[in-house]
C-alpha positions, 0 to 999 in steps of 0.5 A: 391457671387462673389469674386474678382480676382486674387486669394489671395496668401495664397490660391493660394499656397494651390491650387498649393500644392494640384495640385502638389500632385495630390489631389482632387479639393477644396471644398468651403463652405459658412458660417452660422452665429451661435452665439446664441443671437449675431449680424451677422456682418461677413460672411466667406468662408472655402476652404478645400483641400485634401493633399494625402488623402480625410481625410487629409485636409488643411482648409483655412478660410477667413472672410468679412463684411456681403454683402461685399467681402473685406477680414477682416485682423485684429483681436483682440488677446485673450490668444495669439490667433486670431481665434479658430476653433472647429470641431464637427461631425454631430453625436457629437461623434468627438470634436476637438478644434484648436487655431490659433495664426496667421491670415495671410493676411486675411487667417487662415489655419489649417491642420486636419486629420479627423477620417473618412468620414461624415459631420463635422461642423466647427465653427470659432470664432473670433473678427475682429477689430471693430466688436463684437464677431463672430461665423460662422459655415461651414458644411463640407462633408469629404470623402464619407459620407453615409447617415446622422447620427442621433445625440444622443438627450437623456441625457448621465447622470451626469458622464463622463470620460476623460483619468484617470479622472472622471467628475461629474456634479451636474445637467444638467437641464437648464432653458430657457432664464435664466443663468443656473449654472452647477458645475462639479467636477473632480476626479482621483482615487476617490480623487479630482484631484490634478494636473490640470493646466490652458488651453490656458490661462484659468482655463478651457474652455467649449463649448455648441452647441444646437443640434437642431439649431447647434448654439454656446452658450456662456459659462462662466467658473470659477474654484471653491475652492482653488488650491491644494498645489503645489509640489516643481517642480511646479510654484505657478500659474499653479495648478487650483482647481478640480471643475468648475462652468459653466453658460450658458443661453439656448435660447430654449427648447431642448438638448445641447451638452456640452464639458468641456476642461481642462489640467490634468498633462500637457495633454489636455482632454475634456469630454462631457455631454448632458444638457436639457433645459426646461421652467422655472416653475413659483414660 
C-alpha cells in the first residue's frame, strides 16, 4: 500500500524524537480485521518507535477506509474515549487495556513499556464517524523474539485471583452460535466484595479472544444484584454489585481467552479465564 507524502506532522515528530535519542528504526505493521461477525470498513497501520530501549515503545496508529489512503480523523466518543488499545502477548500471559481520549489529526498514540521480548497482538477498537464498530489487530514483534510461544489451550478452571479478590465463574462451557451466559462472582476474604466501583464508565468490562483465529469477540457485561450499602464517604453511585453477568456468542468451536476487568477499592484489576465452545446438543 502506498501512503501519501509528506509524512503527517504527528508521525514526523515521533520519528524526529526517536532519531534524536539514537533509537532504532521504526517498525511498521499493517492491520488485520479482527471483529468476529463484523464488517471490515477500515484498515490501519501501526508504527512503533523505540525510545531508549527496545522494550519501551511509542505506538502511533492511523486508520483509513479500506482500499483508500486518506486518514480517518473523526471518531465517535464513548465513555470519554475515542479509541481503545488492547495489548495481548502471544501466549496470552500479558493483557493490558489502554483507553485513548484523543485522536489528533488522525493519529492515536500511546507509550508502552513491554515486559519482555516476544510477539504481541495489539487490538485497536474504534468507531469512525459513519462506520460500524471496527476492531483491527496488529501483530507486533517486540525486542528480540526467540521462537513462537505455545498458547495455553486448556481450561484454567472456574476460579481466578486478582489482587485481594477471588473470582468464580458458574460455567465456562459455551455453545457455538448462540448467546452463552456466564455469571462471575467476586469475593474478598471469603465474602462478597463490598468495594467495587465503576470502570471507565461501566460496571465492569470483559474482553474475549478466540485463541485459534485471534478474533475479538464482543461481550455484554452487566452487574447482577444490588450494590452493597455505601459508607459515609462514598457517593451513592460509585459502588456496584460483586456479581457480573457476561454474554457472548462464540462463532466456532475452540478455546476463548476471557478477561474480566473491574475496579476494587479504586484500583483496576483484571482476571482471566479460558472458556471452551462446543456444538449445542440437540434437545
